C-alpha positions, 0 to 999 in steps of 0.5 A: 433570535438568531438570524437567518442562516445562524447556527444557534446559539452552542452549537456548530455548523448544520450538517448540510453545510459541511463538504461529503465525504471529507477526509478524515487527514488526521486520523489517516495520517495517525493510523499511517503512523502507527503502522509505521511505528509497528514496522520498526516493531518487526523491523528492531528484533530481525536487525538484532537477530532476536532468537524467538523470532529467528525460530518462529520465521524458519518453523513456518519457512520450513513448514511451508517449503516440505509442503511446496516441495510436494505440490509442482502444480500449485507453486506454478500457480504461485509463481505466476501470480507472484512473477506477473498479476503481483509483480513490483514491475505489474503494480509501476506499469499500474502506477505509469497507466495511472499518472498517464491517465491523471495526466491527460486529465491535466491533474498535474499535481496529483499526477506527480503526486502519486508518482511521488509516493511510489516512488519514494516507497521503493527508495523507503523499500531499498533503503530498509533492504540494504541497511538490515541486510538480511538473508532470504531462506536457503534450501538444498531443492529451493521452488524459486529464487530471488535477489538483494536482501529479504526484509521487507518484502519488495513484493508485499510492499510495492503492492501495498502502497501501489493499491492503497493508492488505487484505493484512495483515488477510486474514493476521490473520483467518487467510487461507491456502493458495489463497486468500491466493495469489491475494488476494496475486496480485491484490493484485500486478496491481493495485498495478503496474496502476493504476500503468501506466495512469497512465503509459500515459494520460500524466497522470504519468511514471515516476518519480511512480508508483515514488515512488507505489509506495514511499511507499504500501508503506512507510507501509502496512508501518510502520502494520502493524507499529505496530498491536500496540502499539496493540493492546496498549494498547486491547485490543479485545473481538474478538482473533484466534486462534491458528487464524486465526478471530475469538471474542468476549471475552465 
């Protein structure tokens, strides 16, 4: 007879003894690596100026530009979204607010991790831009303008990194149910939407946006997978118990 509290032979620990909602770090890391690998799959033909991809990019860009020059109202709406709502500086301001909020909760390692994740994501983005040095679309009658190299899209990648981190934090701090569903929808709309605005305004090629999405989400997933390692080595004074609320260990 097994002693009380001991699992029967041949069976693992009881489900009740497992912490709820334990993050699947291995799966998250694998997903991040797969997405980063796919971003390299996109990057290689861009860097090599592979003719079929170049033709596809130009065909889509020209089609969207023909529409944009006839729709000034829609162009104006897209410029508001891309320059204010989903601009990288808006994402950085959101990151700063999150970091300050975590510092006020004395969650120092988590605050540093958020800042490092977003900051290193920007370094990765700018490094790839400099290495690939792809020209942006050029039009005789542009509806918007942008600077620096084209691949990957900085708007798409920055939004992907920041908003995936926001989702992870919301889950960590116990957001569930309808609030979680709304958060996921808002993040998905924002990440997809900012990429589409860049295409519609004629300042990026489709592969720039796809590369930004893949690289941004992949990097954010790898960072979230690495956080438990940070947490074990630099324990915070603030913990998140299994019921989702935060308590101070004073």
